C-alpha positions in Angstrom: 0.0 0.0 0.1 1.4 3.3 -1.0 1.5 6.4 1.2 -1.1 8.0 -1.0 -3.6 5.1 -0.4 -2.8 5.1 3.3 -3.7 8.7 3.8 -6.8 8.3 1.5 -8.1 5.5 3.7 -7.2 7.3 6.9 -9.1 10.4 5.7 -12.1 8.2 4.7 -12.2 6.6 8.1 -12.0 10.0 9.8 -14.9 11.1 7.5 -17.1 8.3 8.4 -16.2 8.6 12.1 -17.1 12.3 12.0 -20.5 11.5 10.3 -21.3 8.8 12.9 -20.3 11.2 15.8 -22.5 13.9 14.3 -25.5 11.5 14.4 -24.8 10.7 18.0 -24.6 14.4 18.8 -27.8 15.2 17.0 -29.6 12.3 19.0 -28.2 13.6 22.2 -29.2 17.2 21.5 -32.8 16.0 20.5 -33.0 14.0 23.8 -31.9 17.0 25.9 -34.3 19.2 24.1 -37.1 16.8 24.7 -36.2 16.5 28.4 -36.0 20.2 28.7 -39.5 20.7 27.2 -40.9 18.0 29.5 -39.5 19.8 32.6 -40.9 23.0 31.3 -44.4 21.5 30.8 -44.3 19.9 34.2 -43.3 23.2 35.9 -46.1 25.0 33.9 -48.6 22.4 35.0 -47.5 22.7 38.6 -48.5 26.4 38.4 -52.1 25.3 38.2 -53.4 24.8 41.8 -55.8 22.1 40.7 -53.2 20.2 38.8 -50.7 20.6 41.7 -53.2 19.2 44.1 -54.0 16.3 41.7 -50.3 15.4 41.4 -49.7 15.5 45.1 -52.7 13.4 45.8 -51.4 10.8 43.3 -48.1 10.7 45.1 -49.8 10.3 48.5 -52.0 7.6 47.1 -48.9 5.7 45.8 -47.1 6.1 49.2 -50.1 4.8 51.0 -50.4 1.8 48.6 -46.7 1.0 49.2 -47.1 1.3 53.0 -50.1 -1.0 52.9 -48.1 -3.6 50.9 -45.2 -3.4 53.4 -47.7 -3.8 56.2 -49.3 -6.8 54.6 -45.9 -8.4 54.0 -44.8 -7.8 57.6 -48.1 -9.3 58.9 -47.6 -12.4 56.8 -44.1 -12.7 58.3 -45.6 -12.3 61.9 -48.2 -14.9 61.1 -45.6 -17.3 59.7 -43.4 -16.9 62.8 -46.4 -17.3 65.2 -47.6 -20.4 63.3 -44.2 -21.9 63.4 -43.7 -21.2 67.0 -47.0 -22.9 67.8 -45.7 -26.2 66.2 -42.5 -26.0 68.0 -44.1 -25.5 71.4 -46.7 -28.2 71.0 -44.1 -30.9 70.1 
């Protein structure tokens, strides 16, 4: 391979790499732009008192559901331990 071919291939590789990186940059920019718009829309929606109340109520409902699930799991563990202890004591 001659020096001329070497540099020709090297510059072609750099050109392809640059194009690929440009596509990555465009995709990252579009994602950042979409995230920024989503944050703006969320902030704008939170300015509406009815919407803010609705969002906070949904968060509270989710927390209550998670707490009830943890409570039910704990109660199941308690029942399992109590049931196990009954069998050990009666033997």
